[in-house]
N, C-alpha and C positions, 0 to 999 in steps of 0.2 A: 871488698869487705873493709870496713873501717876498723880502727885500732881497738875499740872497746866492744865491738860486736861479739867476739868470742867470749868475753866476760858475761855479757847479757845472755847469750845462747846457753852457756854452761849453767848459769843460775836458773834459768827457766826450766831447762831439761832436768836438772837435779831436783828442783822443787816439785815438778810434775811426777817424778819417780817416788818421792818421799812424803809428799803432802797431798791432802785432798783439796786441791786448788779449785777455787771458783772465781769467776770474774769479779773484780771490784769496780764499781761504777766510776767512769771517768767523765767529768762534766763536759757537756757539749762544747766543742770548740777547742778542746785541749788534747784530743787524741793525736793530732798532728798539726804542726804549724810551720809555715815556710816564710823566710824573710831573706834579706840580703845584708851583707856587710861590705864595707869598702866602696870605692868609687872607680869608675873607668875600668882599666885593665885589671885592677886589683879587686873588682867586685866579685863577691863569692856568695853563692846560694847556701843558706843555712837551714837545715831541717831539724825540727825538734819533734820527737816521737815519744809518747807516753805509754806506759804499760802498768797494769794494776791487777792485783789478785788478792784473795783473802782465803783463810782456812780456819778451822775451829779455834786454834790457839793464837792466830795472828790476825789482828784487825785489818791491817793494810800492808801489802807488799807492793812497793811501787818503784818505778824507774823513769827517769827522764834521760833520753839519749839525744845528744846534740851532735849533728854531723855537719861540719863546715869546712871540709877539706883538710889538708895536712896541718894547718895552723890553728884550727879550732875543732877540738873533739872533746866531748864531755859525757861521762856516765855518772849520774847521781842515783844510787840504788839504796833504798832504806826500807827496813822492815820494822813495823810498829806492832808490838804484841797487844793482845786483848788486855783489858784493864783488870782482869782478875787473875793475871799471872805476873810474877815478878821478873820475868825475862828481861835482859838488856835489849836495846835496839841493835839491829845490825846496820852499820853505816859504811858505805863506800863512796868516796868522792874521787873520781878518776878524771883528771883534767889535763888536756894538752893545749898549750898556747904557743905563740911564736917563740917565747923564751925557754920553753922546755915543758917537762911533765911535772905535775903536782899530784901526789898520790896520798890519800888518807884512808886507812882501813881500821875499823874498830868494832868491838861489841860494847856499845856505849851504855854505861851503868845507870840504873835508877837510883842506886844508893851507894854509899862509900863506907859503910860499916864493915867491920872485920869479917863477919859471917857471910855477908854478900860477896866480899872479895874472895873468900875461900871457895865459895860455891861456884863462882863463874870464872875466876882468873888465876887459878892455880893448875897444877897438873899439866896435861897435854897442851893446853892453850898457851901457857907460859913458856913451855919448851918450844912450841912453834914460833912464838914471838921472838924468843932469844936467838933461835937459829936464823930467822929472817932478818932481824935487825943487824946481825953481823954482816949480811950481804947487801942490805939496803940502808945506807947511811941516814941518820936522823936529818930531817928536813929543815931544822932550825926553829927559832922561837915562834910561838904563836900567842895570841892575847891571853893575859891572865884570866880574864872573865870567862874564857872558853874552857879553862883547864878542868873545871868541875864536871864538864860534860864528857870527858874522855876517861878511858880506863888505863890500868897499868900495862895493857898490851896494845896501846894505840900505836899503829904503824904509820909513820909520817915521813915521807921521803920525796926527794926531787931528782929522780934519775935523769941523766942527760941523754942516755942512749935509748932509742925506741926499742931496740932488741931486749933490753932489760924489762921494759914494760910487757913485752910479748911473752917473756919467759918467767922471770922471777916474780914479777908483780902478779901475773896471771896465776901462778902457783900459790902465792900468798892469798889471793882472793878465794881460790878454791878451798884452801885449808881453813880459812876463817869461816867461810859459809858452811862447809861440812861440819865444823865444830858447833856452829850456831844451831844448825838443824838437829844435831844430836841433843843439844840442850832443849830444843822445842819438844822433841820426842819424849824426853824425861820429865818435862815440866808438869807440876801438879797445880791444880786450881787453888787459888787463895780464897778461903771462905771467910776469914776474919774481917769484919767490917772496917775496923780501924786501919788494918794493913791495906785494904782496898783503897781507902781514902788517901793513904800515903802514896800508893802507886799512882793514883789519879793525879795528885799534886806534882809528883815527879815527872810524869808524862807531860803535863801541862807546861812545866818549867822548860823541859827540853824542846817541845814543839814551839813555844813562844820565842825561845832564844833562837832556834834555827830559822824561824820565819822572819824574825826581825833582822838577823845578821846574814841572811842568805847571800853568799858572795856572787851568785848568778844574777842577782837583781839588776845590776847595771847592764849586763850583757842582754838579758831578756828585754829590758826596757828599750835599749837601742834597736833591737830587732823587731819587737812586736808592740811597743808602746806601753805606757805606764798602767793603763786600766787592765789590759790583758795580763800583764806581769803580776800585779798585785792579786788579781783573782786566781791566777795559776798557783801562786805561792800559798795563799790562805784557803783556797777552795779545793786544792788538789794535793800539792806537795806536802803541806802541813795542815791537814784539815780537821784535826781533833776537835777544836773548839766548835767548828761548824757542825760536826757530827753529834756533838753533845747537845746542841740545840735541837736537833732532830730526834735523837735517841738519848735522852738524859739518863 
């Protein structure tokens, strides 16, 4: 079992228990893809597997799981709400490279006004973050342009020990996802047209930023080529614009 398989298994099992999951279409050629990295005795087989679901309040729930031995393991897991809910995005970027682990967990906001912050980032979630951040040191600076896409409970850390990923980080992932699903359960439909337009604009900003700045682009390009990579990013990982063309 790879390092991030327990995260993925937990997420799928929890969502199957709490949500009315249906399959979300994965474009042909993206369900699974195999490539190689390195040369000679260092050559490693890398397998990328995609997962996707949807349910009444969540437009797309998707994961990309990259398995490339001890020196390359990635789980990118993102939940995109339907456009008539003001829910945040759930985002987990769990990365293991030869230099160590990079962990980013967040409920990424649509808006930054005080009412939105109070609705989603106070109470139990803030307590969870405060407790976890005492045990998982801050991972350091990240680009200023990215800061508007993260919340006050953005958990960003670089643990050196794999055991910490298997215990503390897994527990953090569980608590953040449990909290997010509780928000989904409580979420009320937004019927105001102006607010719907603001939600759409916020979702577009997020998706366009993530697609443009996707840190996995270089890795996927080396593994599978530029054409496959760009189509994977825009046609599956961050497909809102494509879906709006089909279902405006």
